N, C-alpha and C positions, 0 to 999 in steps of 0.2 A: 291273391292280395287285392282287396278292394281299394278304390281311390280314397275312401275315408281312412282306412288303415294306413295307407301310404302317407297321407298328409300327417297323420298322428305320429308315425315313426320319424318323420323329418323334424318334428317339433320337440322330440324328447332325446335325451342323451343315451349313450350306449349302456352306462350302468343301470339306468331305469329299465331299458329293454331286458337287460340281463336278469334283473329282479323279477320283472313281469313274466318272463318265461317260466321262472320257478312258480309264480302264482298260478299260471295256466297249467303247469304240470302237477301242481298240488304237493310239491316236495322240493327240498333243496338238493343240490348235486349237479345242476347243469354245468357242463364244463367245456362247451364248444366255443371257447374264446381265446384271444391272444394272451400270452404271458410276457411279462417284462415291459419296459418303457419304450413306447414308440413316439415318433415325432409327427406333428401335423402341420402342413403348410399354411393352414388357415384355422388356428385354434378357436376363433370366434365365429367361424362360418357355419356352424351347425353340422348335422350328421349327413353322411352319404348312405343311401339305401338303394339296393338293387340286386339283381340276379348276377351271380359271378360269371365272368368270362375269364378263364384261367390260362396261364402260360408260365413257362420257365425260361429264364435267361441266364447268361454267364458273361463275364467281362474281364476277369482277371488275366486270362490267357487268350491268345488269338484262336479263332476257330480252326479246327483241323479238317473240316469237311470242305468239299469243293465250293468255290464262290457261287456257282449257280444253285447249289443246294441251299446255301445260306440265304441267298436272295429269294428263292422260291418259298422258303419257310417264313421269311419276313413278310412276304405278301400274303401268305396263308394266315399269319398272325393278324394282320390288319383286316383281312376279310372276315375273320372270326370276330374281331372286336366290333366291326360295323354291323354285324348280324345278331340275331337272337332276340330274346324278349327284353323289353324295356319296362322299368328302368334297369340299368345295368351298372355294375361296378367291375372294373378290371382288377383282377387279383393275380399278381406276378410274384413268383418265387425266384429269388436270385440264388442260384446254385452255389455261388461263392461264399455264401453266409457261413461264418460270421466275418469273413474277410472281404466284404463287398467293396468294390471301388468304382463300378460303372454306374454313373447317374443316368439311368434310363428315363427318369421323369424330370424333364426340363421344359422350357417354354414351348418348343416345337411339338414334342410328343403329347404333352397335356392338351395343347390346343387342337391337335388332330383328334384325340380321343373325345374331347368335348364336342367337336364338330360331328362326330359319329353318334352323339346322343348319350354318351356314357356319363354317369353321374359323379365319378371320382375313381381314384386308384388306391389300392392297398398293396403294400409290398414290404418284404423284409430287406429290400435293397436301398438304393441311394436316390435322393432327389437333389435338384439344384435349381438355379434361376428363380429363387424364391420371390424376388420382387417383380418378376415378369410372368408368373403363372396366371392363367386366365381366372377370372372371378367365377365363383360357383362351381369350381372343379377342385375339391380338396384332394390332397395326397397325404395318406398316412403311411409313413415309411420308417425304415430302420435307422437311417442315417442321412447326413447331408454331406455332399462332397463336390469338388469342382470338375472332375473328369468323367468322360463317358467310357474310358478304357477301351477294351475290345468288345463292347457289348454286342451280343447277338442272341437271337431267339433259339432256344434249344427244343422246346416242346410247346404244343398248342392244344388246349382243351383237356389236358390231363389233370388229375388231382395234384394239388400243391400244398405245401406247408409254409405257413407264415407265423413266426413267433409261437410255435407249438400248436397252432390251430390248422387242422386239415380242412381244405376247401375243395369241393368237387364243382365242376362246371355246372352252373344252374342253381347252386345253393343261394339262398336269400341272405344277403350280407347287411349288417348294420355296423357302421364305424364312425368314430369321431376322435377327438384328441385323447380319449382314454384308451383307444385300441379298437378291437373289432370282435364281432361274434357272428356265428352262423345261426340263423333262426330255424329251429326244427320245423319241418313241414307240418307235423301233427298239431302244433300249437297255433298255427296261423288262424284257424277259424275262431279261436277264443282269445287271441292276443289283444285285440282292441279293448275288450271288456276287462282283461287282466291289467292292462296299462292304466285304464281309468280307475279301476279299483285300487291299484297301488298308489296312484296320485292322491285319491281321496283319503286313503288310510294314512299316508304320510302327513296330511294336513292336521290329523288329530294330535300329533306331537309337535309339528313345526309351528303351527299358529300360536299355541300357548307359549312355546319357548321364545317366540319373537315378540310377544306382548309384554307390557309393563307389569311389574309385580310378580314375575315368574320366580317361584321358589321350589323347594323340595316337595312340599305338599301339592303344589300345582303339577309338578312333574309326575309325582306318584299317581295322581288321578288321570293325567293325560296318558301316561304309559299304560295304565290298566286298560283304558279304552283302546289304545293302539294295539296292545297285545290281543285283546278280545276280538278286534276286527280282523286279525290275521289268522285266527284259528277257525 
């Protein structure tokens, strides 16, 4: 991922990237995205982009392993989050889903991850402390709640599932208030061109529709140009 592509990905929303991936692939059917409604801690803050650092947690019940095992895994988790390629996005599967109660993402944990240079967090679990989360560290989560429950780390660096989307450690993630997607490795060389082509194509219909005097005849002409540009 070049710096130019990274900057462009930060400027566009996740639906745009979803469409652009299909432009780059030359067909419809891309499906590596989340399903259902997710919540964003900063809906107006723009997208998070980065390579996934994955983990699994649970919080509904107390851990059954020895305390020293839980402590060692917690430190392994933070070591994993502090390392690896940047930009990074932490992707955490709450194994209690859909009955998640443990708000892993609050003021302290988000601040620690931002300090590690992580760009944001994606989870099917719970977030809290919404007024106190650090700026420029968005959290896209499954729910909001007040308690941390018995939250503890169960796995580090393994494949995870978040709202129907499978993520492997190192996958390139794009996420915002619409949800998230995994950018296929094969489209990365052509993704910048695809995004710019998509944006130019959309102007063919959006600009006439936003101008005065727009009617069906104007629409028909604009739509024909729009359709022709997509084939």
